[in-house]
N, C-alpha and C positions, 0 to 999 in steps of 0.2 A: 390400361397401366397409369396411374397419377405419376408426374415428374416425383415425385418424393419418393414415392416406393421405388424408382428406377435409379433413384439415387442411392438408396440402399443396399440395394442389388450391387450395385457397381460398388462399394463399398467392402460387401463381402465380398467381390470379386479381387479387389485388393487386400482383404486378408489372406484368400489363397493363396494371393503372388509375392505378399511379403514372405508367409510362411515358409514357400518354394523356396525363398532366397536364400534363407536363413539355413533350413535344411540341406542347401546347395554348400553351403563356408563350410558346417560343421561336418558331412560327407565329405568334401574335398579339400577344404583350405584348413580346418583346423588344428585336423588331429592327422597329420603326415605322417608322425614316425610310426601311428599305431596301423592305422588303414593299410591292407595290404598290397593296394594301387601307390602307397607312399605320395609322393608330389607330383605325380605324374599331369594332375589337372590343376592344380592348385594356382598354377600363374594366370589364368581365366577371370578376367575380370567378373563374371558373371558368378563365381564362386569366391575370387579372392576378396572381394567387394559383395558377397552376399548378405552378409554380416548388416548392412544397410536396411535389410529389409527388418531387422527391429525399430530403423528410424519410421518407414515407412506403416508401421504400426503405432508408433508415439503421432504420426500425424492424422491416421485415421482418428485413435482416442483423443485428441483435441477436438475434433469436429463434432461426435458423439457426445461427447462429454457438454461443451456448450451448448449442446442440444438437447440435453440430460436437462441438464441444471435449471432452464427456462421453463421447464414444466414440470418444477420440483416449487413447495412452499415451506421450504428450508434446508437448514446445513441436515439437522438428522435424515430428511425422505432421502435427501441424494447420496449419505453415506450408507444408509441402511439400504437404498436399491444396488447401490456398488460392492456392498460387502455382498448381498446376496447373487451377484455374477460375479464375483472372482472366487470367493472362499468355498463353495462345491466341487468346482472343478478341481481347486489344488487341492484339497482333500484328500480327495478319490484319486489324483493323481499321487500326491506324495505316499500314501498307503502304498497303489500298486509298485512306487519304484523301489521302495521300500522294500516290499515283500518279493521285489524280482530279481535284487541286485544279488543274491546268492549265487545265481545262478549263469549269469553275465559278469564272470571273473574279471573280463579283461574291459570292466568298465574306464572312462578313462580317469572319471575322479572319484577311481579306488571303491570299497566297499564303505559304505556313509553310518554314521553315527547314529542313535537316535537322537541326539542332540541335532543333529541337522535338522529333523523335523519341526525345530522349532522356528525359522526366519520364515519357512514358505507357509506356515500355519498362522503367525502373526504379519505376516508381509513389511516383517522388519528385518532388516539389511543385518548379517551374522556379522559385519564391523562394529553396527551400533551396540548386537546383542555381545559381544565379545565384551568392552567397553561397560557393559552394565556387569558382567557376570565374573571379568577377570577372566575369563581360560578361553581357551580356543571352540570356536564353533563352528567347525568346516559344513558348506553347505551342501546341501543337497545334489543343485541343480544350478550349474554354473548359470544357464540362461533366465535362472528365477531374478535375476537384477535388475530384469525392467520391469519388474511387477512391481517390486520396492519404488521404483520411480514414482512408476504410477499411482500409488496410494498417496506417494507425497501428493505428488501431483491433485490428485483428488482431495485433499485434506488441505492444502494451503490454495488452491484455487476457487476452492466451495466458500471455504470460509472468506474470501477476500473480496467472491463473489456477492456475498450476501450482505458483506458489513460493507463495502466501498464502491459496490454497482459493479457491472462485469466491466468498462471502459478502462478503469482505473485496476481492478483486479489483471487484467489482460497486461497491462503496461507495468507493473509490479512485476508480472513473469516474463513479462521483456528484460528487467533490470537487472531479476536474479539471474536470468540465462546469460546477459552481458557480462556481468560479474565475473561469475564462474568460467564463462569461455576465456576471461581476460586469464585466470590465474592457469589456463590449460595452455598460455602462452608465453609466460614466463617461466625463466629468460631465456633468451635476453630480449624478447622485445620490452617487457617492464620493467622500470629501474625498480626491483623487488623483488624478493625471493618468498615461494611460497611458505606461508605463515599456518598459524593451526587450523583457521579459518579455508583459507586454499587448501588445503587438504581436508578438511570436511565436504567442504562446496564438489571439488574433484569426485572425491570416494565416493560420494551420492549423484555424479551423476546429472549435478544439476543444470550443466549446460545443456544438457537436452529441453531443457524446460520451452526451447525455441521453435522446436518440432512439436511441442505442442501448441505453441503459442499460434503457430503457422495455420495446421487445425481447426483450431477454435477461429480463426480472421477469416478462414473460410468459408465454416459456415456463419460466420455475419455480413460477406462477402454475397451468399446467396440468399441471404435473407434479405438484404439492402444494396441493392448493387450502385451504391454511393459513391462518388468519387475521395472520399474520403477512406472507405474502406479499401476501397483497389489501392490507397498510396500504403495502406496498413498492409495489403496482402500481397505487397511488393516488399512494402521493408521487412515484413517476418519471414517472406522466402531466404530474403536473402542474409537472414540473421545464421538461420540455418546454417550456412557455409562456414560460421567461427566456433564450429562445434568438433572441430578434428584435431585441432591444437598441431597444425601440422607446423613443423620448423623450417620441412621442406616438402615443395606443395607436389603433391601427388594427384597431376592433374588426371586422371586417370577415374582416383574417386571423385574428384570433383563431379566429373562428368558424368561417373555411374548415380551419382547424387542426384545429378541437376536433372538426367532422365527418370528417377522417381519420381521428386516434388513435379516435372510435368507432367508426366502418367496421373499422380493424385489429382491435379487440376482438370485434365483433360478427361478423366474418367464420368464428371458432370457436364462436359462442356461438347464433348465431340461425339458423336453420335457412333462412329467405328469404334474409338476408345472405348464407350459407355457398354457399347456390345461385346465387346472382347471381355470388357473386365464382369458381364453377366453370364459368360459364356456357364452349363452346368456342371463340367470341372473344376471351374476358380471360385462357383460359388459354392461347392458340394466341399471342397479343401476350405475353404472359409468357414464355413459353416463346423468343421472339428479342429478349425486352427488352434484355441486357447491351448482345448486337453493336448495336441500336435505339439505345440510351443512346448508347454509344460514335460513330457515325457517323452521328446526323440531324440533330443540327442545320446547320453549314455546306452540308453538302450539301443538304438538304433546303429553306436562303433559297434558297441558291446555284441552284439547280434553276427552283425558282420563282421567281427575278428571270429569268433567264434564258429561260423561259420565255413571261414576260410580253412581252418587249422582243418575241418572236416573234413572239408571238400576242397583240398590243395587241387585237385583237378578243375574247376571252374573253374571259367576267369571273375575274379572277384566285383568287375566291374556288373555281373549277371547276380550275383549274388547279395548285392548291396537292394535291389526293388523286396527279395524276398522280405532281409531284415525293415527294410522301413513299412513291407504293407503289412507285417505284424503290427507297429506302432501304430502306424493308420485305423487298423481294425479295433484296435484297442483303444482310439480317441473317439472314432465313433462310436462304440460302445457305451464309454463315458457320456457323449452331449445328447446321445438318442436318448438314452433311458435314465444310467446314474446320474451327471447333472439336474435332470430337470425333477426324478424324483426327491432328492435331498432338496433342492432347493425349495419344491413344495411341501417339504417336511418343518426344514427351517423357517420359512413363512409365516406358516401357519403356529408354529411356537412362539415365535415372536409378535403375532397376534395377539394369540393368546394370554401370554404375560403384558404386552399395553393394556389389552381387557382390563387386565383383574388389576394393572397398577390402575387405572382410572378408577374402578369399582371402590378400590380402597382409599385415594383422595377423594372421594367425592364426601359434601356431609349426608351424617345420618338422615 
């Protein structure tokens, strides 16, 4: 097994760990008024701060995106590859969520509207659609917010990468993160109040660019272990801690974030951690992590509440694995068959279109 392959397997395992943290947060801490065990487990750090699994996803994404950009010959190629990576599962999962919502009346976000499909299928945040359409555009799933940020990162970093170069692009993203993070601390830290620019930066979560940048720098360091890259790696890791906007420091939050950052770096440097991340269970969960992330929240909670209503004699902690197992099965079906087949079809259509365009533009 080559070192590069080991790193990729480690990243798959980290994805599995990241989605487990997010699932734990949604199952035990996000909806205490809905779940049958209420807030009995919400105070445990692994659940209370499980939402940081999304930030671990951002670290992984930054690593992979810079690796991908170095293999692309232009922005168009990069965007096409990213779209083919994200859109098939998003389309399939969005349709599954919409079609099954009526079967789950206890969904935390309620019954979705047809208009709710629009943000996910375009990867444009509901707030921006509302500004364009001048009407409410409720989200299909709250967890989709990170995908909107991912796409902003792709376009911003991809454009800057090919126009300005890798180093300047990374410095620019870090600057955007610092500016956005500054608004999360105001007031009273900064001598100004939030304006329209600050509100937009916060609504789009651009302070989280710091996590993408740290992942990018980690890839740079793996390729070139220079002193400059090491210093950039340390600086970008510290920058991640500015994104929480805590006016009263929650040290448990910062400690949990530190553990995830150290785990991310150790997965490629420490054999014991690498072997843990390459375990079959974590790699499998990482394999289905994208559809599982898209599907799990409302379907899992809605299914759990419905099971608790129908089986009140069964401890709800035993019903949660049943509700989750159905979502895991769906995610596996999407990952194993639905997503690859749709991607193959879409890729063939894009290639045919590109061939026709080239033929039509060629001189007779």
